[in-house]
N, C-alpha and C positions, 0 to 999 in steps of 0.2 A: 325632748327628745334627745340622744346620746350621737353627737357627732362621729366619734368613734365607730360603733357600729353602721354608721353610714358609709362610713368610707370601705370598710371591710364588705358591706354589702355591695356595694362599687364593683369592688373585683370580681364578687361573686356574680354578679349579672353579666359580666362579659363574655364568661365561660356557655352564656346562651347562643353568641354569634359564632363561635370556632367549632369546628369538627375537622375530621380527617378520614380518609376513605379507606387509609392503610391499614391492614387487618390487625396486623399487630401493634397497633395505635385506637382498638376501640374498645378496650376496657377503661374506664373512668380513671385516671389518679390519683393515687390518694392525696385527698388534702383539696381536689378541687368541685367544683360543685358543677352539675348540667341539668339541661331538664326536667331529668327523671327524677333528680333530689330536690329540684325546686318547686315543683308541683303541688305545694300543699300550704297549709297555712303559714307555718314558718317560713318555708321560702319564700312566698308570695311577699309577706312583710318585710322579708329582708331586701328584697329586690323593690318594693315601695317606699324602703328607707333611703337606699341606693338612689334611688330619684329623687329624695327630695336633695340629696345630698348637692347636690349641684345647682342648688339655688344660690350658691355664695359663688359660683364658677371655677370652683378649684375641685380637681380631683378627675381632671379630663387629660391630666397632661401640664399645660401653660399656669399662670397664676394671675400676678397684677394684668395682664391684658387681657384675658378672660374674666375678671372680676364681675359677679353680679349687683356690686354697687353700680356699676356704669362709671366711675369718678371720669373714666378719660373719656366715654363719648357720650357724656350728661350735661358734664361741667367744665371738664379742658377743654372739648369742641364748643363752649358757649361762652358767655361774658360774665362766668363766674370766677374761673380758675385759669390759671399759669400750670402750664406741667410743671414747673419747679427744677428744683436738683440746679444741674449747672450744664452749658450749652452741649455737652457732647452728652453725658448720660441720657439714652433711651430718647436719641434723636428722633427717633419714627413718631414718637408723639410729639413732637415739635410739629414734624411735618401735617400731622393729623390737626393740631390746633392750627395751621394756618389754612387750613382749608385745602395743602396740597396730597394728600392723602392716595397714596397708589394701591392699586390692588395688589403687590406682590410686599405690601408691608406685612409682618408677621402677625402685629397685633390683631388684624382683620383676620386672621386664620383662625387666630388663639381664640376669640370669642365665640367664632361661629362653631368650634370643632366643642368647646364647653358647650352653649346653648342645644347643639345637634345630638350630642349623647346622652344630655337631661332627657331630651325627646326619647331617644333611644332606648332609655332606660324607662321611660312610661311605658314604652310599646312591650317591654320585654314583662312588665308587670299584666298589662291587659291580656297576653298571649298567658301567660302563668296561671293566674286568675280563672279564666274560661275552661281548664284544667284539671284544679284544684279540685279532688272529691270532697274533703275534709272540711272546704269553708261553709259558713252557714250563709245561707242567700241573704242576709241582712247585712253581714261582713263582707260576703263578695260583693254587693254592691255600694256599700261604701269604699272598699280597698278602689273600685272600678273609679267611682268618682274621685277620688284621690288622685289618682292616676290620668284622669282626665282633667281635671282643675290643672295639673302639672303640664300637662301636653301642652292646654292652651295657653297659659304661662310662657313656656318656653319659646311656643310659636309666636306670642305677642312680641318678645323682646326681640324676635328675631325679623320682623315686621317692623319693629320700630329701626332697628338699625340700617336695613336693606329696603324696606317695601317689598320688591318681589322676591319672595322665598319660596321653597319647595315645602308643602305642608307633607308629613310620613306619620303615617298611620301605622296599627300594626298589621295589616295586610299586606305590607310595601315588604319583597322580599330581595329587590332590586333597588341599591339608591341613586338610580340612575333618573331623579324628577326632574321635569322641566320648573323651572320658574316663571312661567307661562301663563299664571291665573291669581287673581286676586285671593289670598287663603280668610280674609275676613270671617266668611262664612263659615268655615271650618271651625278660627277660633273659638266663635260665638256658639257655634253646636257644643264643643267642648266645653263652654262656659256655663250654658244652659242646662248640659247634663249635670255637672257639678253642682250648680244651684239649685236644680231640682231634687237631688239624691243624697250630697252630705249631710250630714247631722249640723245640727246648727250649734252645738257645742264641741267645741275639741276636746279628744283623751289627750293631747299632750299639746306644749303651749306653738311647737313649731309646724303643728298640721294644719291644711286649710278647712274651713267650714263653710257652710253655705252660706254664709254672711261676706268670707271672702272672696268667695266666687261670685256671689252680686255686684262687689264693690269693682272687681277686677274686669268683669263684663259690662259695667258701666263706664268705665275705663276706655272700654275698647269702643264703646261707641259713641265716647267723646272722641277719641282720634277719629273718627270718622263722621266728626259733625251731626251726629244722629241725636241730638236733644230730648226730641222726643222718648226715645227708649232709653236714652239716659237718666231723663226726669224720672221716670218710674221707679229704676232699681235705686235711684239716689236716695229716693224719700224713702223707699223701703228700710234702705239702711240705716240711715237717719233719726228715722222716725221709730222703726221698731227694732232694730240690732243692737247689741249691750253693747253699744260703745259711747266714750264721752272722751270731750278734752280734759287730759289733768290737771292739776293744778299750777305745776310746774313746766313751762316750756322747754327747760335744760332733762327733764324725767325722761324725755324722749329718747336721751343720749347717754344715760348711766349704765353701766353693767348692777348696780344695786336696784335699779328701778326696771330691769326689763318685761315684756309681755305683759305692759299693762292696760288701761282699759282703751287707752290711745290705738293700740296696736293690734291693724287689722291683719297684715302678715309680716309675720318678724321672722328673718333667717338668722337660725341658733348656731352662736358662735363658742368653742371652748375651749380650755386651754388645762394642761396636765391633766390631760384624759389620754395618753399613750399615742396621741397621733401625731406627735414631731414639730407640734405649732402649726401643721397644715388646716387643723381645725378651727383656726382663731385670727378667723377674718385675711387670710393668709394673702388673700387678693387683693389687699390695701397693706399690705404689709413695707410698702416702700413709703406709705404717706403719714412720717410722724417728723415733728420739728429736727434738725439735725444735730449733731453732737450730744450734750448733754440734758437733752429733753424728754420728756418719754418715747420711747422705742428707741433712743440714742440714733437714727438713721431713717429716712436717707432725702428729704426734704425736697419731696414731690409733693405734687396736689397742691399749690399753694394759692389762697384765696387772693382773684384779683382786686388791683384798685378801686375797679368800677364796681365793683360788688360792694367795698367797705362805703363808698361813698351813699349807695344805693339806703345804707341804714339812717341817715342823717334827717331831721325831722324838723320843722320849722317851730314857731313860738305856740301852735297849739298840739304839738306832738306829732303831727300828720305827713307824711311824706311829702316831699318835693319831687312830685311824678314828673315834671320836666327840664327840671335844674339842679336834679343831685350830682350831675357828674361837673358840672361847671367848676367847681374850687372842692381840693380834695381833703378827707378826712386827713390831718396832720399823721404824720409817721415818721419813722427816723430811720429811714433812707438814705444811704450817703454817711451817716454817723455811725463811730467806733464804738463797741459796749460799753466803752469806758466813758464815752460824752454823755454831759447831761443831757436829760431829755425830759422834756414834759406833755403827756397825751394830749390830744385834741379835747377844746373845752365847750365844745357847740352841743347842742343837744341830738342825743341818739336816740335810737330805738335799741331798748334793753340786750336782744338777739342778737346783734352784733358781737357782743362778749360771749355767748355762748355757740357763735357759730365761727367767729375768727379768734387765732389768736396773734396780739398785738405787742408790741415793747410798753409796757409801765402799768399792764393790766394781768389778774394775776391768771393763769393758767392751769383751770380746774386746782387741785392740791400740790400743784408741782411748783409754787411759787411764783413769783410775777415773772411774766415773759421777760427775757435779759434782752431783747432785740437780734443784732447782727450775728451773736455765738449759735443763738440756735436756726439760723440760716446759710445754707449751702454757697451760695452766690447771692447776694441783696442785690448788685447791679441787674444781673440775669431774670432773676425768679420773683424781685419783690421784698417787703418787708416782714410776710406775715404768714400765719401756721392755720392749717385747718383745725379744728377742733371737734366737730361733733364724732367723730371716728376715735376719737382717743380714748383714753380709760384714766380712771385715778390712781394716783399712785397707793397701793396697798390693794388695791380690788384687783387686780390682776394675777393673785398668789400661784407661783407652781409654772406658769410658763416655761413654756420650751426653749421660747427665743424673747427676747426683749421687743420683739417686732411682733411677737404669736398675741392676738388681742381677743378676750373672751365678750367685749361689747358687742352685741346683734346688732346685724345692720336692718332698719326698719322700712322693708322695701313697700311699706304700703301703711298708712297712718290715717285715724279719723279726720283730721285739719286737714289732708289732701282731699277727702272725699267732700268734707265741708266747701271749700273750696271750688270743686268741680261745682256743685250745685250752684254756686254764687254765678258761675260763668251760666250755667244754664238759666238762670235769671236775667244775667243781662242780655242772654240773646232774645228774649220773652220779653225783654222791657220792662219785666217785674223788679224792678228798684229798688224798691222798698225791702224785698227778700234779700236781694245783693247786697243793701247795705247792714241788715242786720247780722248775716252772716261774717261778712268782713270786719264788721263791730266785733264779732261773738268772739273772732281770732286776735283780735286786736287788744281787748279786753283783759284776755290771757296773758299776755307777752312782758307786762310788768310784774305781775304775783312774785316772781323771785329775781333779783338781779344779781350780778355779780358783786362781790363786794372785795374789800381790801382787808389785811388785819383786824384792823379796828373796827370793823363792823360796816362802815361808810361805803356809803354806793361807788364804783370804782370808776364813773364814770358820769356825765353829765346826764343822765336819763329821763327820754321825758318820749310817752306815745300816748297818740290822742285817740279819740274815739271819732269818726266823722259824722257830720252833722245832718247831712244828706248828700245824694249823689243827682247833681242838677239836671245830667242827659244822661243818655246810654253810652256816648265817646265817652263821657269822663270814666262812667262806672266802666267800662269794660277796663280800661287803663287803670282804674284802682285796682281792681279786682286783682289782673295781669301782676302788677306789680306786688302785692300782697301777698301773691303765690310764690313769688320770686322771695320776698325777704323771708317768709314762714321755710320754706322750702330747699333752702341755696344751700348746696353742696351735700344734697339725698340724691342726686343722680337724675333728676327730672329737668333741668331748664334748656337743655338744647331742645327736648322733644316736643315739650311745650311749647317753644319758641315756632318749631317745624308745624306744630296741629294748629298753630293760630294763623299761619301764615305770615307772620311778620319775621321771619328768622334774617332774612335778606337784609330789610332795614335797619334792624337792632344791630346787627354783630357788624355791617359795616359801618355805623356811627360807631360803636365800639372800637373795632379797627383802628380809624383815623385818631379816634383821642390816645388810644392806649398803645399805640407806635411809637409815640413821643414819649412815653416811657420806659418799653420794652422793644428795644430797636430791632429785635429779632424778627418783628411781627411785621415791620415795614414792608411794602408792597405785597401784605396779605388781602386778600379781598374774598367774600363770600360770594359766589356766584347762585342766582335764582334759579331754579329749575335743576339743579345740577348736584348743590352741596346739600341739600336736604337728607340725601342720603349718602350711605358711605360705600365704597367700591365693594364689589361682592368677590371675597377671597380669590384670588387668580389660581391658586393651590387646587381651590375647589373645581375652579373653573377646566382644571388641566385634566382632574381624575376621570369627569363626566363627559367632558368635551362642552367646546363653545357652541355648539348646535343645541344642546340640551338646556345648560346654566347660562341663561344670555347677563352679559356685564351692564350694569349701571352706567350712568354717563361719565364719561372721565374728562 
């Protein structure tokens, strides 16, 4: 799907909400689209593409704080990543990282605007489709189902971030909607309609299929701890869907291997398409190594030491579930780039070096990560660089900006679904199924490892399989830990902790240790019952009134 078309169509769709009563303005301006010109097959499809275009969060005005990857809200707000850069750059994100986010922080409003602009665009599609006379019935049903899938997705995103949020459908003419009702039933209804009416195969890679709708619906049930409903859907997707794990873990994060068999929902990014770089994962445009590394800027979104430590393994290649953070994987923090350094020689899960860039280890095909020269402020943000959202040298040809990136964002992949099914198995005390799934994920982990120029492994990689899960408590811990390793820096971690109900326990333990490394975290604490959800943007409350839109606990 051409992202350039998406953005153009996005501007077209905005015309549906604008009108003027003055007679001399009643004629449609040249080059503008109104409802009359869009109520046909071409117009409806253009509006649908516009609705898809906001999956990346870019196109409603803001960019990095609105990113569909949720790098701020899903990862920096967790134990996986620091804000990065230096102390003064985008300090609002540090406030979020410290769980002191206030309702007037612009980042919250940026994400809200992007999500609800996406909702608005889906509703435009539904209204246009109802009036388009040249659409065949089957085509109309498919379009409506895609729009409702997207509407469910966008509301799901809002629900994860703020919990009590307004649900907006195509019948709404006044956006002054209260957030006094739980909107899970409406999200489920949209996804159920999409599941029943979408085609099983995609006409284009970026579109939703019935399988994607079932997978997202299953995830919605998991957020509600409705394991029975989730299990039926997960089993259907796993056993009957077209998905499989790709042989190489890293193939999920390369331009050359996009839209592969593991991809269930993939946000399409592109460069050299006339979009001025905005179509190239621009919501993550700050998240590259500093200076001469790929992107050349800006040193944000740096992996935490805690995350790096989680990839350590024991003599059998198994995770150190309880003791992983007692000692650190060796880093070059405090060393000049000219100082000698030998990387950590203990055993590590190979996924570490496809997830994190660290000194002495090749960074894709950009050469050996040099350490401090790729870090903006090592004392503030640590010694590591993110890797999954980066790109290979030569694979991003024609990019309008060095920070414009054609590497797609994998919003939902098959490994995610498998691990959700393992969670269901644990809650049913079906430890055999949980063990089988976790070992399936782990078995793939060392198929392809990072190598040095001479072809030898870049580190002491060792990943093994569990022989058993002795009890439900152990199994739950192992499944949750595996989910962290597999999906690190993909935007899920904070939301997982919240739905598991252990966010306060995990994050306060993280802060206690991490504040010794990163002094700006001194005094930070996660308050149970309050910090699981972000503040409703004060700008939105001011627009509709605080009697309609109620604030989350502050």
